[in-house]
C-alpha positions, 0 to 999 in steps of 0.5 A: 800828153794824150788824154782820152775819156770814157763818158758813159751815161747811167741811163742803162746798163753797160753793153758791148758797144760802149765798153768797146769804146772804153777799151779803145780809149784805154789801149790808146792811152796805155800805148801812148803813155797817156791818161784814161779819164772816166766822166759820168754824163748824168744830166738826163736825170729822168732816164737814170737807171739805178745800179747802172753806174756801179756796173760801169765801175765793175765792168771796167775794173773786171777788164783791168781798166782802172781809170787815171782820173774820175769818180772814186779816184779824183784828179785835177779837172773834177768834178767828174759827174756832170750833175756837179758841174752845172755852174760851169755850164751856166757860165759858158752858156751865158758867154754864148748868149752874150756873144749872140751865138745862143738865144732863149726859146719858149716854144712849147712841146705842143707848138714844136710838134705841130711845127714838125707835123706841118713840115712833114706835110709840106715835105720839108726837112724838119728843124726848128723854125727860129720863131724865138730868134727875134725875141728882144731882151725885154720880151725874154725878161717878161716871159721869164718874170712870168715863170717861163723858163725856156731853153737855150738854143745854139744859133747855127752859123750862116746856112750857106756855109759848110762845117768840116772836120777831120776824122782820123779813121774816115778823113775829112767829113763835111756837112751842109749847115742848112741841114742842121737846126738850132739845137738846144744846149741848156734845158729848161731845168737848168741842165745842159744837153749832151752836145753842150756839156761834152764839148765844155768838159772835153775842153776843160779836161784837156781831152786830146782824142774823142773816140765814139762810135760811128753813129755819133758822126752826124752830131760832130758838126754841132760840136765843131761849131761850139768849139769855133764859137768859143774859139777853142781847138777841137780834139782829134775825132775818132769814130770806130765802126758800128758793131753789127748783128749777124744780119748786118743790122745794128747790134741789138737785143734781138741779136742777143746783145745783153748787159756787158756783165752777163758775159762775166756771169756766163763764164768769159775770162776778162782777157779773152773778152778784152781780146775779142772786143778789141778785134771788133773794129781794129785790125793788127794788119796781119792774121794774128787773132790772139793777143795778151793784154800787153801785146794789145797795148803794144800794137794798138793804134788808131791807124788799125781802126777800120772804117766798115761795120763789124759783125758780132759773132758770139760763137767766135767769142766763145771759141776765143774764150775756150782758147784762153781757158785751155791756156789758163792755170788750172787752179785759177779755172778751178777757183772760177768754176767752183761757184757754178758747181756749188750752185748746181749742187754738184759739190758741197759749200765747203769742200774738204781737202779730199773733195778739192783734190777730186774737183781739181782732177775733174776740172783739169780733165775737162778744162780743154773742152770748155768754151765758157766757164759755166760749161763746167757743170754740164761737162762734169756732172756725171763725175759728181753724181752717185748714179748718173742717168743713162742716155737712152739711145746710148744704152740701146746702142752700146749696152744691149748687145749679148756680149756686154754682161760677160765683158763687164763682169770680166773687166770688173775682175781685171780692175779689182786685181790692179795694185796700181790704178793708173791710166796705163794700168787701166788701159792694159786691163781693158785691152787685155780683157777685150782681147780675151773675148775677141772684141774690137775697139768700139765693142770695148770702149763704148759700153764702158763709157756708157756704164761709168758716165751714162754718156756716149761722148766725153774726155779720154776713157782711160783718163776718165776712169783714172779720175773717177778712181777705182772704187767709183768705176767698179761700183758703176760697172756693177750697177750697170750689170745689175740694171742689165739683169733687171732689164733682161 
């Protein structure tokens, strides 16, 4: 059975890059009928960020990616926190030590820094010089008895050899062993390093495919060497491309990269973001860009993962999200938009049924113009404000003409006579009033829009008047007339 794992470290908040790997893991597992495992790599205790683990859980669940094994779920290969597996790592580290594939190193940070300084001065490649490789067991025991803990280093195989592995995206990749130094596998505090723990865990948890970003390619030969030292079969390696900023450098905070849940708070729909993230490094092989989650599961494959960098375009993400909003059920969008309207003081904390009916009409009218859910307040505030402010340029352009007061007065009389206040009856009243005064289309619609919304652009005029309702519309037309008389 195909088994993949998402193994975040709680040393920072989840971001687009690591969530992209989780999405690929989850889609591959669902496509193949396999298992999606969540494992927490929490061995870097000094850099742990409070709350980051909870954000990982929330991010995955918000996207609908529930894990099959892992924290809060359990499974046959736990514990799923590396900090709870220290005895396991000690056991396998001891095995490498006994095999002669690892050795204790007692070099101080100061000594290592000086070594690197000298290597740089001599223009040599940096790396551990194996000073402690020749320590015999008695010397090691003596240092340990004196309280020196030391670290455990993995001994790189013959420097004349090469280490190769097959990447399912990039084919065979080969590294010269001489370019790698004896890396640390167990730290002096008894915790494993990432390289060692991930290999041990992937083997014991029967992981079949390891998906991690392109930047980890240079670490893979170290992992292959560990697999070889233990006599284990490595999993299949999959390295999707880097996600780049608009300037084609690695995506970073300066490009607007933020914690992943910020996209939720900005008003992205989970299925839209799932679609967008999947396209960051995967191609369906045709021109289709919009997929339901089920379609992504059915079509996703490793063969579709590209081997070149992909640009993160937030405007493309917003466009895609806008399409999903337009296609979403209006009641769902209302439920998601309501908190934003309340936070901005546009609707009450506990709307009455009548208020909810009005909110529904307003959101339904503006839904197609939204790109993110948080657009709702700026798009609709004039519906809820008793007296929305006028755009100054719009006022001067559309309400300052001499004909406007007479036109608005005539329109008010026409609207007041309407027995049925519908889009059709409103349009008829507006056009007939304009015709009586020999006004053109723009001379009719622009002053009305400015008078009732304070804006120069917006949704359909007659639809807007219908949603506002007869009393609000007439009140705003009269208010504009009064303001015109004061200004004149």
